[in-house]
C-alpha positions in Angstrom: 74.3 148.1 49.7 76.9 150.9 50.1 76.0 153.8 52.3 76.4 157.1 50.4 75.8 160.8 51.1 72.3 160.4 49.8 71.7 157.7 52.3 72.7 160.0 55.2 70.5 162.8 53.8 67.6 160.4 53.6 68.2 159.5 57.2 67.9 163.2 58.1 71.5 164.2 58.5 72.7 167.6 57.4 75.5 167.6 54.8 78.8 169.2 55.8 82.5 168.7 56.1 81.9 165.8 58.4 80.1 163.7 55.7 83.1 161.9 54.1 84.3 160.7 57.5 80.8 159.7 58.5 80.2 157.8 55.2 83.5 155.9 55.6 82.7 155.1 59.3 79.1 154.0 58.4 80.4 151.6 55.7 83.0 150.1 58.1 80.3 149.4 60.6 78.1 147.8 57.9 81.0 145.6 56.8 81.4 144.5 60.4 77.7 143.4 60.5 76.1 146.4 62.3 72.5 147.1 61.2 71.1 150.5 60.1 69.8 151.4 63.5 73.2 150.9 65.1 74.8 152.8 62.3 72.3 155.6 62.7 72.9 155.9 66.4 76.7 156.0 65.9 76.3 158.8 63.2 74.3 160.9 65.7 77.3 161.0 67.9 79.6 162.0 65.0 77.4 164.8 63.7 78.8 168.2 64.8 76.7 170.3 67.1 76.1 173.8 65.8 77.8 176.4 68.0 75.5 179.4 68.7 76.1 182.9 69.8 75.3 183.6 73.4 71.9 185.2 74.0 73.4 187.5 76.6 77.0 188.8 76.5 79.5 188.1 79.3 80.4 191.0 81.6 83.7 192.8 81.0 85.8 195.5 82.7 86.0 199.1 81.4 88.8 201.4 82.4 87.7 204.5 80.4 86.1 207.5 81.9 84.4 210.0 79.5 84.4 213.6 80.5 82.3 215.3 77.8 79.6 214.6 75.3 82.0 213.7 72.5 83.8 211.2 74.8 80.5 209.8 76.0 79.4 209.2 72.4 82.7 207.4 71.7 82.4 205.2 74.8 78.8 204.3 74.0 80.0 203.0 70.6 82.8 201.1 72.2 80.4 199.4 74.6 78.0 198.5 71.8 80.8 196.7 70.0 82.0 195.0 73.1 78.5 193.8 74.0 78.4 192.0 70.7 81.9 190.5 71.1 81.1 189.2 74.5 78.3 187.0 72.9 80.8 185.1 70.7 80.9 181.5 72.1 84.7 181.3 72.2 85.1 184.5 74.2 85.7 184.1 78.0 86.7 187.6 79.2 87.2 191.1 78.0 88.4 194.6 79.0 88.6 198.1 77.4 91.4 200.5 78.0 91.4 204.3 78.5 92.3 204.9 74.8 89.4 202.7 73.4 87.6 203.8 70.3 85.4 201.8 67.9 87.1 200.4 64.8 85.6 197.4 63.0 84.8 194.2 64.8 86.8 194.8 68.0 87.5 198.3 69.4 91.0 199.7 69.3 92.1 199.6 72.9 90.2 196.4 73.7 91.3 192.9 74.8 89.3 189.7 74.6 90.4 186.3 75.9 89.2 183.2 74.0 89.3 179.5 74.6 91.0 177.3 72.0 90.3 179.9 69.3 92.4 182.3 67.2 90.3 185.1 65.7 92.1 186.8 62.8 89.5 189.5 62.8 90.5 190.5 66.3 94.1 191.4 65.4 93.1 192.7 62.0 95.5 193.3 59.1 98.2 195.3 61.0 99.4 192.3 62.8 102.0 193.0 65.5 101.8 196.8 65.3 104.5 197.6 67.8 106.9 200.1 69.4 110.7 200.0 69.5 113.1 202.2 71.4 116.9 202.8 71.1 118.9 204.9 73.5 122.1 206.4 72.1 125.2 207.2 74.1 125.6 210.8 73.0 122.8 213.4 73.3 124.0 215.7 70.6 122.3 217.0 67.4 118.8 215.6 67.4 118.1 217.4 64.1 120.9 215.5 62.4 119.3 212.3 63.8 116.0 213.2 62.2 117.8 213.9 58.9 119.4 210.5 59.0 116.1 208.7 59.9 114.5 210.5 56.9 117.2 209.1 54.6 116.9 205.5 55.9 113.1 205.3 56.5 110.5 204.6 53.9 106.9 205.8 54.7 103.8 205.3 52.6 102.0 202.3 51.1 104.7 201.2 48.6 107.5 198.7 48.7 111.2 199.7 48.6 113.0 199.9 45.3 116.4 199.7 47.1 117.1 198.2 50.5 119.6 199.7 52.9 119.6 196.4 54.9 119.4 192.8 53.7 116.7 190.6 55.3 118.2 187.6 57.1 118.1 184.6 54.7 117.4 182.2 57.6 114.2 184.1 58.3 112.9 184.0 54.8 113.6 180.2 54.7 111.3 179.7 57.7 108.4 181.2 55.7 108.6 178.4 53.1 107.7 175.7 55.6 104.5 177.3 56.9 101.4 177.0 54.7 100.1 180.4 55.8 103.4 182.3 54.9 104.7 180.2 52.0 104.7 182.3 48.9 104.8 185.7 50.8 108.6 185.9 50.7 108.7 188.6 48.0 106.1 190.7 49.9 108.0 190.3 53.2 111.3 191.3 51.4 109.7 194.2 49.5 108.3 195.8 52.7 111.3 195.1 54.9 112.5 198.3 56.6 109.4 200.2 55.6 107.0 202.0 58.0 103.7 202.5 56.2 101.3 205.4 56.8 98.5 206.4 59.2 99.7 206.8 62.8 103.0 205.1 62.3 106.0 207.3 63.1 109.6 207.8 64.0 110.1 210.0 67.1 113.3 211.6 68.4 113.6 212.9 71.9 115.7 212.8 75.1 115.4 210.3 77.9 114.1 212.3 80.8 116.2 210.4 83.4 119.6 210.8 81.6 119.1 213.3 78.8 120.3 210.7 76.2 119.2 211.0 72.6 116.5 208.4 71.9 114.8 206.9 68.8 111.3 205.5 69.0 109.5 203.9 66.1 105.9 202.7 65.7 104.7 200.4 62.9 103.5 196.9 62.2 104.1 194.1 59.8 103.1 195.9 56.6 102.1 193.9 53.5 103.4 190.7 55.0 101.0 190.8 57.9 98.1 192.1 55.8 98.4 189.1 53.5 98.7 186.7 56.4 95.5 188.2 57.8 93.6 187.6 54.6 94.7 184.0 54.5 93.8 183.6 58.2 90.4 185.1 57.7 89.7 182.8 54.8 90.7 179.7 56.8 88.8 180.9 59.9 85.6 181.5 57.9 85.8 178.0 56.4 86.2 176.5 59.9 83.5 178.5 61.5 81.0 178.0 58.7 81.1 174.3 59.4 80.4 174.4 63.1 78.8 177.9 63.7 77.2 179.1 60.5 75.2 181.8 62.4 78.4 183.5 63.6 79.4 186.4 61.4 82.5 186.1 59.2 84.1 188.9 61.2 83.9 186.8 64.4 85.1 183.6 62.8 88.0 181.6 64.3 90.5 178.8 63.9 90.5 176.1 66.5 93.9 176.3 68.2 94.2 172.6 68.8 94.0 171.7 65.1 96.9 171.5 62.7 95.6 174.5 60.8 95.3 176.5 64.0 98.8 175.5 65.1 100.2 176.6 61.7 98.5 180.0 62.0 99.9 180.5 65.5 103.3 179.7 64.2 102.8 182.1 61.3 101.8 184.9 63.8 105.2 184.3 65.5 107.0 184.6 62.2 105.3 187.9 61.6 106.3 189.0 65.1 110.0 188.1 64.4 109.9 189.9 61.0 108.4 193.1 62.6 111.0 193.2 65.4 113.7 192.9 62.8 112.0 195.6 60.7 112.3 198.0 63.7 115.7 197.2 65.2 117.7 196.5 62.0 116.9 200.1 60.9 117.6 201.5 64.4 121.0 199.8 64.2 121.8 201.1 60.8 120.8 204.7 61.7 123.0 204.6 64.9 125.9 203.2 62.9 125.6 205.9 60.3 125.8 208.5 63.0 128.6 206.8 64.8 126.6 206.9 68.0 126.8 203.9 70.3 123.6 202.1 71.3 123.4 201.9 75.1 119.9 200.4 75.4 117.3 198.9 73.1 113.9 197.2 73.6 110.5 196.8 72.0 107.0 195.5 72.5 104.0 194.7 70.4 100.5 196.1 71.1 98.4 194.5 68.5 98.8 190.8 68.7 97.6 187.4 70.2 99.2 186.3 73.4 98.7 183.0 75.1 98.9 182.9 78.9 99.6 180.1 81.3 95.8 179.7 81.8 95.6 178.4 78.2 93.5 181.3 76.9 94.4 183.4 73.9 94.4 187.1 74.6 93.6 189.2 71.5 94.9 192.7 72.1 93.7 195.1 69.5 95.8 198.2 70.3 96.5 197.3 73.9 100.0 197.1 75.5 100.8 193.9 77.5 101.5 194.8 81.2 102.2 191.4 82.7 105.5 189.5 83.2 106.5 187.1 80.6 104.1 188.2 77.8 106.8 187.3 75.3 110.1 185.4 75.3 112.1 188.7 75.1 110.1 190.6 77.7 112.5 192.6 80.0 109.8 194.1 82.1 109.4 197.4 80.1 106.9 198.6 77.6 106.4 201.7 75.5 103.2 203.8 75.4 103.2 206.9 73.1 100.6 209.7 73.3 101.0 212.1 70.3 103.9 213.8 68.5 104.0 216.7 71.0 103.8 214.7 74.2 106.4 212.6 76.1 106.4 208.9 75.4 105.9 206.7 78.5 108.3 203.9 79.5 106.4 201.6 81.8 106.8 198.5 84.0 104.2 195.9 84.3 101.3 196.3 86.8 99.5 193.0 86.0 96.1 194.3 86.7 93.9 191.2 86.6 90.7 193.1 85.9 92.4 194.6 82.9 93.5 191.1 81.9 97.1 192.3 82.4 97.0 195.0 79.7 97.4 198.8 79.4 96.5 201.4 76.7 98.7 201.6 73.6 98.5 205.4 73.3 96.1 208.3 73.6 93.4 207.0 71.2 90.8 208.9 69.4 87.3 210.2 70.2 86.1 210.3 66.6 87.0 209.1 63.1 89.7 210.9 61.0 87.1 212.1 58.5 84.8 213.6 61.2 87.7 215.2 63.0 88.9 217.0 59.8 85.3 218.2 59.1 84.9 219.6 62.6 88.4 220.9 63.5 91.2 223.0 62.1 94.3 221.5 63.7 97.6 223.4 63.9 101.0 221.8 63.6 102.9 222.2 66.9 105.4 225.1 66.7 107.7 223.9 69.5 108.9 220.6 68.0 110.4 219.5 64.6 107.5 218.0 62.8 108.2 216.4 59.4 106.1 214.5 56.9 107.8 212.1 54.6 105.8 212.9 51.5 105.9 216.7 52.2 102.2 217.2 52.8 100.9 217.3 56.4 98.4 214.7 57.5 96.2 216.8 59.7 94.4 213.8 61.1 97.6 212.9 62.9 98.2 216.2 64.7 97.8 216.2 68.5 94.3 217.7 68.5 93.1 214.5 66.8 93.9 212.5 69.9 92.4 212.2 73.4 94.0 214.3 76.2 97.4 212.8 77.1 97.0 214.1 80.6 93.6 212.3 80.9 95.0 209.0 79.6 98.0 209.2 81.9 95.8 209.8 84.9 93.6 206.8 84.1 96.7 204.6 83.7 97.7 205.8 87.2 94.3 205.6 88.8 93.5 202.1 87.6 97.0 200.8 88.1 97.3 199.6 84.5 101.0 200.2 84.2 103.8 201.9 86.2 105.5 204.8 84.5 109.3 204.7 85.3 110.7 207.1 82.7 109.7 209.3 79.7 111.1 210.4 76.4 110.6 214.2 75.9 109.9 215.2 72.3 112.3 216.9 70.0 110.6 216.0 66.7 109.0 213.3 64.6 108.5 212.0 61.1 105.2 210.6 59.7 104.1 209.6 56.3 101.9 212.6 55.7 98.9 212.9 53.4 100.4 210.8 50.5 97.0 210.2 49.0 96.5 213.9 48.0 98.9 213.4 45.1 98.5 209.7 44.8 98.7 208.4 41.2 95.1 207.4 41.1 94.0 210.9 42.2 96.2 212.5 39.5 94.6 210.3 36.8 91.1 211.2 38.1 91.9 215.0 38.0 93.3 214.7 34.5 90.0 213.1 33.3 
């Protein structure tokens, strides 16, 4: 008699993704003359063991020192989130940076290292949020540079209607061969050379060491990354549900040694390549329009998944890598911004092992945007050229919304998280602004 799923259930086995393989294996054994007891014993070895959350979380390092009640409240919320993360069975180590603040599953300003696991929820939708810097030969007319950036950039949630730069055809063809990116070509093209909203910006200043005019941009992978994240979360949830059903969806993962896990890792690298192009192609076009020669250019991601030589996967949610060889194009420098009115730090790697080789990605927040706007009346800095792309200031992005830049810089120095080697002093910046105030859906609501 053929062994079926009902047979296995009758024998006490729990149905799952493993059943088709188990049924085929059981029938092969029967055709070879094995009795039911032998088949039953073999199926016990095949049955997946449920992976459980740890009862107690692993220890982790914290490089954040609160100085008042608001900061202590923020740090307590960060620790609460980290304590839960360190119970996830794939996690092997963790650290929090001086700019840490709670945001979803993993705090912004946190790093967790996992074994054979990619957690889409730990990099979230803004995959490869990153910094890029271009140093120009001539130091003249920063206001004109801001004007030019405003003409070329495209802030806000929408796609471009017209593109100043063509996306490389060879890159778009790579997307077709990966199951996680296939079909996203139109989205990747529509959002190419766009910057988004929130804390993303273009910043113009002068390199402190030479006085040269410098462009700095901050943004991620836009709609392309957001759609990859959704696909990754769906695949991770299916995988985790089969082997660890008690683990929450937010903490689900893909096994890195499976074909699906390898495809997702490759897709992350494609997003990385796209995001770097998105930064630097626009920098190049702006410099060319000005007729100002580029003398130096580099970039780094600070919201990504990095694999080290130890085989672990380091999920940095808003944390800047500060160890040699974090990427194929690492030249030993990284960029850490603070706020629109403060110098941007250029750092070299410190490779602090306790911090897992990472540094903060900025100044960070002590409270949500909504709470900040309820409790504070921030003022636009008067000594720099501040511009908002949509024309309406986003007060939640003004300097008062962020932690003390002096405090974060001091904690970077004290804990040896990175080595500051130069700075870009601010002239001005461009951000999206409060585009939602007059968003189409708000206008329709007011008309009703």
